[in-house]
TORLUMKOL-726656 format. One record per residue (C-alpha): residue in three letters; chain; x, y, z. Coordinates in pm, whole numbers, plus 50000, padded with zeros to 5 digits. Layout:
# residues N
- ALA	A	X	Y	Z
...
This chain:
# residues 44
- MET	A	09637	68791	97567
- SER	A	09519	68555	97840
- LEU	A	09174	68407	97879
- ASP	A	09127	68613	98196
- ASN	A	09193	68930	97997
- LEU	A	08941	68826	97734
- LEU	A	08683	68767	98005
- LYS	A	08747	69109	98155
- ILE	A	08693	69287	97823
- ASN	A	08384	69077	97739
- GLN	A	08546	68909	97439
- LEU	A	08495	68571	97603
- GLN	A	08206	68440	97808
- VAL	A	08196	68159	98063
- HIS	A	07981	67875	97933
- THR	A	07884	67545	98090
- ALA	A	07786	67292	97826
- THR	A	07521	67030	97886
- ARG	A	07576	66666	97803
- GLU	A	07308	66688	97534
- ALA	A	07467	66991	97368
- THR	A	07806	66819	97366
- LEU	A	07657	66506	97210
- ARG	A	07487	66717	96939
- LEU	A	07820	66882	96855
- LEU	A	07995	66545	96835
- GLU	A	07724	66406	96606
- ALA	A	07752	66712	96381
- ALA	A	08130	66667	96366
- LYS	A	08086	66301	96269
- ARG	A	07846	66400	95989
- ASN	A	08085	66668	95863
- ILE	A	08376	66424	95858
- ALA	A	08167	66166	95674
- ASP	A	08054	66432	95424
- ALA	A	08416	66535	95365
- HIS	A	08492	66185	95236
- ILE	A	08225	66200	94964
- SER	A	08402	66265	94635
- ALA	A	08080	66327	94436
- VAL	A	08005	66651	94621
- SER	A	08084	66968	94430
- GLY	A	08349	67197	94574
- LYS	A	08131	67501	94495
């Protein structure tokens, strides 16, 4: 299924990200990667 098809059936929406939103996502990803390297965190 193509992206155009998903748009037509409303399973995908066009979104224009702001610089600030992109930076927030990148910071969250950095925190998640750093957290993944902590061995003292429980897997539960």
